[in-house]
PyMOL CGO cylinders between C-alpha atoms (Angstrom):
from pymol import cmd
from pymol.cgo import CYLINDER

trace = [
    CYLINDER, 100.58, 101.85, 169.83, 97.10, 103.37, 169.81, 0.3, 1, 1, 1, 1, 1, 1,
    CYLINDER, 97.10, 103.37, 169.81, 96.50, 106.79, 171.32, 0.3, 1, 1, 1, 1, 1, 1,
    CYLINDER, 96.50, 106.79, 171.32, 94.66, 106.11, 174.63, 0.3, 1, 1, 1, 1, 1, 1,
    CYLINDER, 94.66, 106.11, 174.63, 92.51, 109.20, 174.18, 0.3, 1, 1, 1, 1, 1, 1,
    CYLINDER, 92.51, 109.20, 174.18, 90.92, 107.58, 171.13, 0.3, 1, 1, 1, 1, 1, 1,
    CYLINDER, 90.92, 107.58, 171.13, 89.42, 104.74, 173.17, 0.3, 1, 1, 1, 1, 1, 1,
    CYLINDER, 89.42, 104.74, 173.17, 85.67, 104.86, 173.74, 0.3, 1, 1, 1, 1, 1, 1,
    CYLINDER, 85.67, 104.86, 173.74, 84.34, 106.22, 177.01, 0.3, 1, 1, 1, 1, 1, 1,
    CYLINDER, 84.34, 106.22, 177.01, 83.26, 103.02, 178.77, 0.3, 1, 1, 1, 1, 1, 1,
    CYLINDER, 83.26, 103.02, 178.77, 80.85, 103.46, 181.66, 0.3, 1, 1, 1, 1, 1, 1,
    CYLINDER, 80.85, 103.46, 181.66, 81.99, 102.40, 185.12, 0.3, 1, 1, 1, 1, 1, 1,
    CYLINDER, 81.99, 102.40, 185.12, 80.83, 99.00, 186.39, 0.3, 1, 1, 1, 1, 1, 1,
    CYLINDER, 80.83, 99.00, 186.39, 77.06, 98.86, 187.01, 0.3, 1, 1, 1, 1, 1, 1,
    CYLINDER, 77.06, 98.86, 187.01, 77.51, 98.06, 190.70, 0.3, 1, 1, 1, 1, 1, 1,
    CYLINDER, 77.51, 98.06, 190.70, 79.40, 101.35, 191.14, 0.3, 1, 1, 1, 1, 1, 1,
    CYLINDER, 79.40, 101.35, 191.14, 76.30, 103.34, 190.17, 0.3, 1, 1, 1, 1, 1, 1,
    CYLINDER, 76.30, 103.34, 190.17, 73.32, 101.01, 189.67, 0.3, 1, 1, 1, 1, 1, 1,
    CYLINDER, 73.32, 101.01, 189.67, 70.81, 103.74, 188.81, 0.3, 1, 1, 1, 1, 1, 1,
    CYLINDER, 70.81, 103.74, 188.81, 73.13, 105.29, 186.22, 0.3, 1, 1, 1, 1, 1, 1,
    CYLINDER, 73.13, 105.29, 186.22, 73.64, 101.85, 184.67, 0.3, 1, 1, 1, 1, 1, 1,
    CYLINDER, 73.64, 101.85, 184.67, 69.87, 101.36, 184.45, 0.3, 1, 1, 1, 1, 1, 1,
    CYLINDER, 69.87, 101.36, 184.45, 69.45, 104.84, 182.91, 0.3, 1, 1, 1, 1, 1, 1,
    CYLINDER, 69.45, 104.84, 182.91, 72.14, 104.06, 180.31, 0.3, 1, 1, 1, 1, 1, 1,
    CYLINDER, 72.14, 104.06, 180.31, 70.31, 100.81, 179.46, 0.3, 1, 1, 1, 1, 1, 1,
    CYLINDER, 70.31, 100.81, 179.46, 66.96, 102.60, 179.08, 0.3, 1, 1, 1, 1, 1, 1,
    CYLINDER, 66.96, 102.60, 179.08, 68.42, 105.29, 176.82, 0.3, 1, 1, 1, 1, 1, 1,
    CYLINDER, 68.42, 105.29, 176.82, 70.21, 102.72, 174.64, 0.3, 1, 1, 1, 1, 1, 1,
    CYLINDER, 70.21, 102.72, 174.64, 67.04, 100.61, 174.39, 0.3, 1, 1, 1, 1, 1, 1,
    CYLINDER, 67.04, 100.61, 174.39, 65.19, 103.74, 173.22, 0.3, 1, 1, 1, 1, 1, 1,
    CYLINDER, 65.19, 103.74, 173.22, 67.70, 104.32, 170.42, 0.3, 1, 1, 1, 1, 1, 1,
    CYLINDER, 67.70, 104.32, 170.42, 69.76, 107.10, 171.99, 0.3, 1, 1, 1, 1, 1, 1,
    CYLINDER, 69.76, 107.10, 171.99, 73.54, 107.13, 172.08, 0.3, 1, 1, 1, 1, 1, 1,
    CYLINDER, 73.54, 107.13, 172.08, 74.27, 108.09, 175.70, 0.3, 1, 1, 1, 1, 1, 1,
    CYLINDER, 74.27, 108.09, 175.70, 77.73, 108.91, 176.93, 0.3, 1, 1, 1, 1, 1, 1,
    CYLINDER, 77.73, 108.91, 176.93, 79.24, 109.96, 180.25, 0.3, 1, 1, 1, 1, 1, 1,
    CYLINDER, 79.24, 109.96, 180.25, 80.54, 113.50, 180.63, 0.3, 1, 1, 1, 1, 1, 1,
    CYLINDER, 80.54, 113.50, 180.63, 83.41, 114.67, 182.84, 0.3, 1, 1, 1, 1, 1, 1,
    CYLINDER, 83.41, 114.67, 182.84, 81.02, 115.12, 185.80, 0.3, 1, 1, 1, 1, 1, 1,
    CYLINDER, 81.02, 115.12, 185.80, 79.78, 111.52, 185.54, 0.3, 1, 1, 1, 1, 1, 1,
    CYLINDER, 79.78, 111.52, 185.54, 76.42, 112.63, 184.15, 0.3, 1, 1, 1, 1, 1, 1,
    CYLINDER, 76.42, 112.63, 184.15, 74.81, 110.71, 181.31, 0.3, 1, 1, 1, 1, 1, 1,
    CYLINDER, 74.81, 110.71, 181.31, 74.63, 112.96, 178.24, 0.3, 1, 1, 1, 1, 1, 1,
    CYLINDER, 74.63, 112.96, 178.24, 72.52, 112.41, 175.13, 0.3, 1, 1, 1, 1, 1, 1,
    CYLINDER, 72.52, 112.41, 175.13, 70.75, 114.35, 172.39, 0.3, 1, 1, 1, 1, 1, 1,
    CYLINDER, 70.75, 114.35, 172.39, 67.03, 114.56, 171.77, 0.3, 1, 1, 1, 1, 1, 1,
    CYLINDER, 67.03, 114.56, 171.77, 65.66, 116.43, 168.77, 0.3, 1, 1, 1, 1, 1, 1,
    CYLINDER, 65.66, 116.43, 168.77, 69.04, 118.16, 168.45, 0.3, 1, 1, 1, 1, 1, 1,
    CYLINDER, 69.04, 118.16, 168.45, 68.96, 119.25, 172.12, 0.3, 1, 1, 1, 1, 1, 1,
    CYLINDER, 68.96, 119.25, 172.12, 71.67, 118.19, 174.58, 0.3, 1, 1, 1, 1, 1, 1,
    CYLINDER, 71.67, 118.19, 174.58, 70.21, 116.72, 177.76, 0.3, 1, 1, 1, 1, 1, 1,
    CYLINDER, 70.21, 116.72, 177.76, 71.78, 115.15, 180.82, 0.3, 1, 1, 1, 1, 1, 1,
    CYLINDER, 71.78, 115.15, 180.82, 70.86, 112.69, 183.54, 0.3, 1, 1, 1, 1, 1, 1,
    CYLINDER, 70.86, 112.69, 183.54, 72.46, 113.00, 186.96, 0.3, 1, 1, 1, 1, 1, 1,
    CYLINDER, 72.46, 113.00, 186.96, 71.99, 109.97, 189.20, 0.3, 1, 1, 1, 1, 1, 1,
    CYLINDER, 71.99, 109.97, 189.20, 72.44, 110.44, 192.94, 0.3, 1, 1, 1, 1, 1, 1,
    CYLINDER, 72.44, 110.44, 192.94, 72.76, 107.13, 194.72, 0.3, 1, 1, 1, 1, 1, 1,
    CYLINDER, 72.76, 107.13, 194.72, 71.71, 106.77, 198.32, 0.3, 1, 1, 1, 1, 1, 1,
    CYLINDER, 71.71, 106.77, 198.32, 69.03, 105.20, 200.48, 0.3, 1, 1, 1, 1, 1, 1,
    CYLINDER, 69.03, 105.20, 200.48, 66.55, 106.46, 197.92, 0.3, 1, 1, 1, 1, 1, 1,
    CYLINDER, 66.55, 106.46, 197.92, 68.25, 107.13, 194.57, 0.3, 1, 1, 1, 1, 1, 1,
    CYLINDER, 68.25, 107.13, 194.57, 67.34, 110.37, 192.79, 0.3, 1, 1, 1, 1, 1, 1,
    CYLINDER, 67.34, 110.37, 192.79, 67.39, 110.86, 189.03, 0.3, 1, 1, 1, 1, 1, 1,
    CYLINDER, 67.39, 110.86, 189.03, 67.59, 114.39, 187.60, 0.3, 1, 1, 1, 1, 1, 1,
    CYLINDER, 67.59, 114.39, 187.60, 67.03, 114.92, 183.86, 0.3, 1, 1, 1, 1, 1, 1,
    CYLINDER, 67.03, 114.92, 183.86, 68.04, 118.41, 182.78, 0.3, 1, 1, 1, 1, 1, 1,
    CYLINDER, 68.04, 118.41, 182.78, 69.14, 120.67, 179.97, 0.3, 1, 1, 1, 1, 1, 1,
    CYLINDER, 69.14, 120.67, 179.97, 70.71, 124.11, 179.71, 0.3, 1, 1, 1, 1, 1, 1,
    CYLINDER, 70.71, 124.11, 179.71, 70.02, 126.67, 177.00, 0.3, 1, 1, 1, 1, 1, 1,
    CYLINDER, 70.02, 126.67, 177.00, 71.80, 129.98, 176.43, 0.3, 1, 1, 1, 1, 1, 1,
    CYLINDER, 71.80, 129.98, 176.43, 69.16, 132.73, 176.21, 0.3, 1, 1, 1, 1, 1, 1,
    CYLINDER, 69.16, 132.73, 176.21, 69.45, 134.02, 172.67, 0.3, 1, 1, 1, 1, 1, 1,
    CYLINDER, 69.45, 134.02, 172.67, 69.76, 137.73, 171.97, 0.3, 1, 1, 1, 1, 1, 1,
    CYLINDER, 69.76, 137.73, 171.97, 66.48, 137.85, 170.04, 0.3, 1, 1, 1, 1, 1, 1,
    CYLINDER, 66.48, 137.85, 170.04, 64.59, 137.23, 173.31, 0.3, 1, 1, 1, 1, 1, 1,
    CYLINDER, 64.59, 137.23, 173.31, 63.96, 139.88, 175.97, 0.3, 1, 1, 1, 1, 1, 1,
    CYLINDER, 63.96, 139.88, 175.97, 67.19, 140.44, 177.88, 0.3, 1, 1, 1, 1, 1, 1,
    CYLINDER, 67.19, 140.44, 177.88, 65.39, 141.79, 180.94, 0.3, 1, 1, 1, 1, 1, 1,
    CYLINDER, 65.39, 141.79, 180.94, 66.40, 139.42, 183.76, 0.3, 1, 1, 1, 1, 1, 1,
    CYLINDER, 66.40, 139.42, 183.76, 63.21, 140.12, 185.71, 0.3, 1, 1, 1, 1, 1, 1,
    CYLINDER, 63.21, 140.12, 185.71, 61.08, 139.13, 182.71, 0.3, 1, 1, 1, 1, 1, 1,
    CYLINDER, 61.08, 139.13, 182.71, 63.15, 135.94, 182.24, 0.3, 1, 1, 1, 1, 1, 1,
    CYLINDER, 63.15, 135.94, 182.24, 62.81, 135.04, 185.93, 0.3, 1, 1, 1, 1, 1, 1,
    CYLINDER, 62.81, 135.04, 185.93, 59.06, 135.73, 185.92, 0.3, 1, 1, 1, 1, 1, 1,
    CYLINDER, 59.06, 135.73, 185.92, 58.68, 133.41, 182.91, 0.3, 1, 1, 1, 1, 1, 1,
    CYLINDER, 58.68, 133.41, 182.91, 60.73, 130.69, 184.67, 0.3, 1, 1, 1, 1, 1, 1,
    CYLINDER, 60.73, 130.69, 184.67, 58.57, 131.11, 187.78, 0.3, 1, 1, 1, 1, 1, 1,
    CYLINDER, 58.57, 131.11, 187.78, 55.38, 130.78, 185.71, 0.3, 1, 1, 1, 1, 1, 1,
    CYLINDER, 55.38, 130.78, 185.71, 56.57, 127.53, 184.12, 0.3, 1, 1, 1, 1, 1, 1,
    CYLINDER, 56.57, 127.53, 184.12, 57.65, 126.05, 187.45, 0.3, 1, 1, 1, 1, 1, 1,
    CYLINDER, 57.65, 126.05, 187.45, 54.31, 126.94, 189.05, 0.3, 1, 1, 1, 1, 1, 1,
    CYLINDER, 54.31, 126.94, 189.05, 52.38, 125.54, 186.07, 0.3, 1, 1, 1, 1, 1, 1,
    CYLINDER, 52.38, 125.54, 186.07, 53.99, 122.09, 186.06, 0.3, 1, 1, 1, 1, 1, 1,
    CYLINDER, 53.99, 122.09, 186.06, 54.50, 119.18, 188.39, 0.3, 1, 1, 1, 1, 1, 1,
    CYLINDER, 54.50, 119.18, 188.39, 58.02, 117.72, 188.61, 0.3, 1, 1, 1, 1, 1, 1,
    CYLINDER, 58.02, 117.72, 188.61, 59.64, 120.29, 186.30, 0.3, 1, 1, 1, 1, 1, 1,
    CYLINDER, 59.64, 120.29, 186.30, 61.56, 123.31, 187.56, 0.3, 1, 1, 1, 1, 1, 1,
    CYLINDER, 61.56, 123.31, 187.56, 63.01, 126.13, 185.49, 0.3, 1, 1, 1, 1, 1, 1,
    CYLINDER, 63.01, 126.13, 185.49, 65.46, 128.84, 186.41, 0.3, 1, 1, 1, 1, 1, 1,
    CYLINDER, 65.46, 128.84, 186.41, 67.89, 131.36, 184.98, 0.3, 1, 1, 1, 1, 1, 1,
    CYLINDER, 67.89, 131.36, 184.98, 71.60, 131.32, 185.84, 0.3, 1, 1, 1, 1, 1, 1,
    CYLINDER, 71.60, 131.32, 185.84, 74.10, 133.65, 184.17, 0.3, 1, 1, 1, 1, 1, 1,
    CYLINDER, 74.10, 133.65, 184.17, 72.10, 134.05, 180.94, 0.3, 1, 1, 1, 1, 1, 1,
    CYLINDER, 72.10, 134.05, 180.94, 71.24, 130.35, 180.77, 0.3, 1, 1, 1, 1, 1, 1,
    CYLINDER, 71.24, 130.35, 180.77, 67.81, 128.74, 181.07, 0.3, 1, 1, 1, 1, 1, 1,
    CYLINDER, 67.81, 128.74, 181.07, 67.92, 125.51, 183.08, 0.3, 1, 1, 1, 1, 1, 1,
    CYLINDER, 67.92, 125.51, 183.08, 64.99, 123.07, 182.95, 0.3, 1, 1, 1, 1, 1, 1,
    CYLINDER, 64.99, 123.07, 182.95, 65.07, 120.02, 185.18, 0.3, 1, 1, 1, 1, 1, 1,
    CYLINDER, 65.07, 120.02, 185.18, 62.84, 117.16, 186.30, 0.3, 1, 1, 1, 1, 1, 1,
    CYLINDER, 62.84, 117.16, 186.30, 63.63, 115.03, 189.33, 0.3, 1, 1, 1, 1, 1, 1,
    CYLINDER, 63.63, 115.03, 189.33, 62.35, 111.68, 190.59, 0.3, 1, 1, 1, 1, 1, 1,
    CYLINDER, 62.35, 111.68, 190.59, 62.92, 109.42, 193.54, 0.3, 1, 1, 1, 1, 1, 1,
    CYLINDER, 62.92, 109.42, 193.54, 63.61, 106.06, 191.93, 0.3, 1, 1, 1, 1, 1, 1,
    CYLINDER, 63.61, 106.06, 191.93, 62.78, 102.96, 193.92, 0.3, 1, 1, 1, 1, 1, 1,
    CYLINDER, 62.78, 102.96, 193.92, 63.33, 99.34, 192.89, 0.3, 1, 1, 1, 1, 1, 1,
    CYLINDER, 63.33, 99.34, 192.89, 59.79, 98.98, 191.52, 0.3, 1, 1, 1, 1, 1, 1,
    CYLINDER, 59.79, 98.98, 191.52, 59.79, 102.29, 189.60, 0.3, 1, 1, 1, 1, 1, 1,
    CYLINDER, 59.79, 102.29, 189.60, 59.09, 102.14, 185.87, 0.3, 1, 1, 1, 1, 1, 1,
    CYLINDER, 59.09, 102.14, 185.87, 62.37, 103.80, 184.88, 0.3, 1, 1, 1, 1, 1, 1,
    CYLINDER, 62.37, 103.80, 184.88, 61.63, 103.65, 181.15, 0.3, 1, 1, 1, 1, 1, 1,
    CYLINDER, 61.63, 103.65, 181.15, 58.38, 105.58, 181.63, 0.3, 1, 1, 1, 1, 1, 1,
    CYLINDER, 58.38, 105.58, 181.63, 60.02, 108.09, 183.99, 0.3, 1, 1, 1, 1, 1, 1,
    CYLINDER, 60.02, 108.09, 183.99, 62.84, 108.77, 181.53, 0.3, 1, 1, 1, 1, 1, 1,
    CYLINDER, 62.84, 108.77, 181.53, 60.56, 109.08, 178.48, 0.3, 1, 1, 1, 1, 1, 1,
    CYLINDER, 60.56, 109.08, 178.48, 58.00, 111.37, 180.08, 0.3, 1, 1, 1, 1, 1, 1,
    CYLINDER, 58.00, 111.37, 180.08, 60.54, 113.56, 181.85, 0.3, 1, 1, 1, 1, 1, 1,
    CYLINDER, 60.54, 113.56, 181.85, 62.49, 114.13, 178.63, 0.3, 1, 1, 1, 1, 1, 1,
    CYLINDER, 62.49, 114.13, 178.63, 59.31, 115.36, 176.94, 0.3, 1, 1, 1, 1, 1, 1,
    CYLINDER, 59.31, 115.36, 176.94, 58.31, 117.50, 179.94, 0.3, 1, 1, 1, 1, 1, 1,
    CYLINDER, 58.31, 117.50, 179.94, 61.74, 119.19, 180.05, 0.3, 1, 1, 1, 1, 1, 1,
    CYLINDER, 61.74, 119.19, 180.05, 61.58, 120.00, 176.34, 0.3, 1, 1, 1, 1, 1, 1,
    CYLINDER, 61.58, 120.00, 176.34, 58.00, 121.28, 176.65, 0.3, 1, 1, 1, 1, 1, 1,
    CYLINDER, 58.00, 121.28, 176.65, 59.00, 123.42, 179.63, 0.3, 1, 1, 1, 1, 1, 1,
    CYLINDER, 59.00, 123.42, 179.63, 61.56, 125.17, 177.42, 0.3, 1, 1, 1, 1, 1, 1,
    CYLINDER, 61.56, 125.17, 177.42, 58.83, 125.89, 174.86, 0.3, 1, 1, 1, 1, 1, 1,
    CYLINDER, 58.83, 125.89, 174.86, 56.54, 127.15, 177.61, 0.3, 1, 1, 1, 1, 1, 1,
    CYLINDER, 56.54, 127.15, 177.61, 59.29, 129.42, 178.98, 0.3, 1, 1, 1, 1, 1, 1,
    CYLINDER, 59.29, 129.42, 178.98, 59.85, 130.86, 175.51, 0.3, 1, 1, 1, 1, 1, 1,
    CYLINDER, 59.85, 130.86, 175.51, 56.12, 131.55, 175.22, 0.3, 1, 1, 1, 1, 1, 1,
    CYLINDER, 56.12, 131.55, 175.22, 56.01, 133.16, 178.66, 0.3, 1, 1, 1, 1, 1, 1,
    CYLINDER, 56.01, 133.16, 178.66, 59.11, 135.34, 178.21, 0.3, 1, 1, 1, 1, 1, 1,
    CYLINDER, 59.11, 135.34, 178.21, 57.78, 136.75, 174.93, 0.3, 1, 1, 1, 1, 1, 1,
    CYLINDER, 57.78, 136.75, 174.93, 54.29, 137.47, 176.31, 0.3, 1, 1, 1, 1, 1, 1,
    CYLINDER, 54.29, 137.47, 176.31, 53.24, 140.51, 178.27, 0.3, 1, 1, 1, 1, 1, 1,
    CYLINDER, 53.24, 140.51, 178.27, 51.88, 138.45, 181.17, 0.3, 1, 1, 1, 1, 1, 1,
    CYLINDER, 51.88, 138.45, 181.17, 50.20, 138.48, 183.56, 0.3, 1, 1, 1, 1, 1, 1,
    CYLINDER, 50.20, 138.48, 183.56, 52.67, 136.56, 185.68, 0.3, 1, 1, 1, 1, 1, 1,
    CYLINDER, 52.67, 136.56, 185.68, 51.93, 134.55, 188.82, 0.3, 1, 1, 1, 1, 1, 1,
    CYLINDER, 51.93, 134.55, 188.82, 54.39, 136.58, 190.91, 0.3, 1, 1, 1, 1, 1, 1,
    CYLINDER, 54.39, 136.58, 190.91, 52.34, 139.71, 190.16, 0.3, 1, 1, 1, 1, 1, 1,
    CYLINDER, 52.34, 139.71, 190.16, 49.05, 138.10, 191.20, 0.3, 1, 1, 1, 1, 1, 1,
    CYLINDER, 49.05, 138.10, 191.20, 48.03, 137.01, 187.71, 0.3, 1, 1, 1, 1, 1, 1,
    CYLINDER, 48.03, 137.01, 187.71, 47.39, 133.65, 186.14, 0.3, 1, 1, 1, 1, 1, 1,
    CYLINDER, 47.39, 133.65, 186.14, 50.43, 132.50, 184.16, 0.3, 1, 1, 1, 1, 1, 1,
    CYLINDER, 50.43, 132.50, 184.16, 49.94, 132.67, 180.40, 0.3, 1, 1, 1, 1, 1, 1,
    CYLINDER, 49.94, 132.67, 180.40, 51.73, 129.40, 179.66, 0.3, 1, 1, 1, 1, 1, 1,
    CYLINDER, 51.73, 129.40, 179.66, 50.28, 126.16, 178.40, 0.3, 1, 1, 1, 1, 1, 1,
    CYLINDER, 50.28, 126.16, 178.40, 51.44, 122.91, 176.90, 0.3, 1, 1, 1, 1, 1, 1,
    CYLINDER, 51.44, 122.91, 176.90, 51.77, 122.99, 173.11, 0.3, 1, 1, 1, 1, 1, 1,
    CYLINDER, 51.77, 122.99, 173.11, 48.91, 121.19, 171.41, 0.3, 1, 1, 1, 1, 1, 1,
    CYLINDER, 48.91, 121.19, 171.41, 48.96, 118.97, 168.32, 0.3, 1, 1, 1, 1, 1, 1,
    CYLINDER, 48.96, 118.97, 168.32, 47.30, 121.82, 166.42, 0.3, 1, 1, 1, 1, 1, 1,
    CYLINDER, 47.30, 121.82, 166.42, 50.37, 123.96, 167.19, 0.3, 1, 1, 1, 1, 1, 1,
    CYLINDER, 50.37, 123.96, 167.19, 52.57, 121.37, 165.53, 0.3, 1, 1, 1, 1, 1, 1,
    CYLINDER, 52.57, 121.37, 165.53, 54.73, 121.37, 168.64, 0.3, 1, 1, 1, 1, 1, 1,
    CYLINDER, 54.73, 121.37, 168.64, 55.69, 118.38, 170.73, 0.3, 1, 1, 1, 1, 1, 1,
    CYLINDER, 55.69, 118.38, 170.73, 54.90, 115.90, 167.99, 0.3, 1, 1, 1, 1, 1, 1,
    CYLINDER, 54.90, 115.90, 167.99, 58.42, 114.81, 167.07, 0.3, 1, 1, 1, 1, 1, 1,
    CYLINDER, 58.42, 114.81, 167.07, 59.55, 111.42, 168.32, 0.3, 1, 1, 1, 1, 1, 1,
    CYLINDER, 59.55, 111.42, 168.32, 62.11, 111.84, 171.10, 0.3, 1, 1, 1, 1, 1, 1,
    CYLINDER, 62.11, 111.84, 171.10, 64.23, 109.11, 169.56, 0.3, 1, 1, 1, 1, 1, 1,
    CYLINDER, 64.23, 109.11, 169.56, 65.41, 111.45, 166.82, 0.3, 1, 1, 1, 1, 1, 1,
    CYLINDER, 65.41, 111.45, 166.82, 68.51, 111.50, 168.96, 0.3, 1, 1, 1, 1, 1, 1,
    CYLINDER, 68.51, 111.50, 168.96, 71.22, 112.94, 166.79, 0.3, 1, 1, 1, 1, 1, 1,
    CYLINDER, 71.22, 112.94, 166.79, 69.22, 114.13, 163.81, 0.3, 1, 1, 1, 1, 1, 1,
    CYLINDER, 69.22, 114.13, 163.81, 68.96, 117.77, 162.95, 0.3, 1, 1, 1, 1, 1, 1,
    CYLINDER, 68.96, 117.77, 162.95, 71.05, 120.70, 164.00, 0.3, 1, 1, 1, 1, 1, 1,
    CYLINDER, 71.05, 120.70, 164.00, 72.38, 121.11, 167.52, 0.3, 1, 1, 1, 1, 1, 1,
    CYLINDER, 72.38, 121.11, 167.52, 70.29, 124.01, 168.79, 0.3, 1, 1, 1, 1, 1, 1,
    CYLINDER, 70.29, 124.01, 168.79, 71.01, 124.87, 172.39, 0.3, 1, 1, 1, 1, 1, 1,
    CYLINDER, 71.01, 124.87, 172.39, 69.51, 128.35, 172.42, 0.3, 1, 1, 1, 1, 1, 1,
    CYLINDER, 69.51, 128.35, 172.42, 66.27, 129.04, 174.24, 0.3, 1, 1, 1, 1, 1, 1,
]
cmd.load_cgo(trace, "trace")
């Protein structure tokens, strides 16, 4: 007899969580290998980074795409500086929020998803915005400011093609090294 723990993790029926089923379809169509974690979130890797999608069903379904990165020791360990950088990123972007919880950077993007929403576009752009927010946070936490909370203009900006950042195709799902440090 086969060990039952070796069976693949099949998603629940689509009618149980229609938005999650649609998200799984979009990610598979884009070449990712999504799976469900113990919390029922969709998990997948992008450019070696572990991301998640939480789908909250209701009158208006909400999709949250997020990632979590342990703040590495080579970055400033001053919590105030980390929080100021997270605040700057959040204030600089639409949709994306960043925060620090117990030495972990969390970047998240949320959408209300209606029947006519272009889910593929929402998923693709939010993945890229979450990853860029992490880069922006890193830039902000290593700069001397000024920071928005102190009355200054945040010193964060989207990476440009000249920087060589943000150019990789998001479908490089499981290539490269798993790097979950900010």
